[in-house]
C-alpha angles and dihedrals in degrees: 000000000000125000122216114202105203113198126182112217118263123260127297127194088254091056089055091048095047093241122153114249110170108146092352108116110232129169128235117268122231088264088051092052090052090049091051090053091052089052089054090053093045092052098037093111096048114098107218118204096184137014129197131178144173109265092236113110098241091056099038093049091050089052093047091052091052092048097044110138094013127114093228120123116229116222115205121203135175088216087078095053119124119267109283112247093189114197092006094068118113090026127102123252088236092058092046090051091052095046101038109027094154093053092045089052088062089056091049089049088054096239102178093197095056117109128179114243107296090355138106131270125223087257090055090052092047090053092048094051090044088055090050092051092047090056093053134070108223095163100083109126118250093003121143115205125190113210117182119185144119136301095258095041094049090050087054091052093047094046093047094048094046096039093236121165115261089227087076093052096117094045092084120074120205114186126207111280091010122148129216128177130211123185121202111225132173095340092313139075137250124203106219101166132023132190095340112179099161089119091065094065108163096004089095100217114221114204138178100192094200098049096074 
């Protein structure tokens, strides 16, 4: 049985401001760097055999903070990037709601085929994360794998592994610097922890799950 430790990247200034990031490469804020350090402490006793991360800075730097002092190579891949929001990136969700209410309604109605202009749909993201999972071997017994990515990407990983319907995509919240755990068992997967932020204590995480 392998264990996948799924970590959403720590906070950026854009998360706190409610701005859409997607593929836009943004750094961790000071709060985010503190959150990443608490993740390192939380996971200090876990022996990781592999570590993978989105190649975007906010994810890669969170992973590096967790792995500090360990002899574990970090593999970066664009397959774990957040869902692309195309022309909506850099703008706030509030502004997008005001400018494109009909398009936002399709998101609220959980239309998996909807994509922002020049962006990805939920179906696109599900296919991308499915491709990522197919290229990996997460069935090695007694292996612990660190996987650091984004809210949308981690939902894609979770939904693909558990066989959940994409129509429920937005019904799972993953906060910044949260940790979830999936165990691979008998050719399937078991979710044993979801969106745990107990390690953050008084840091008061602020998260916009859709902003990446």
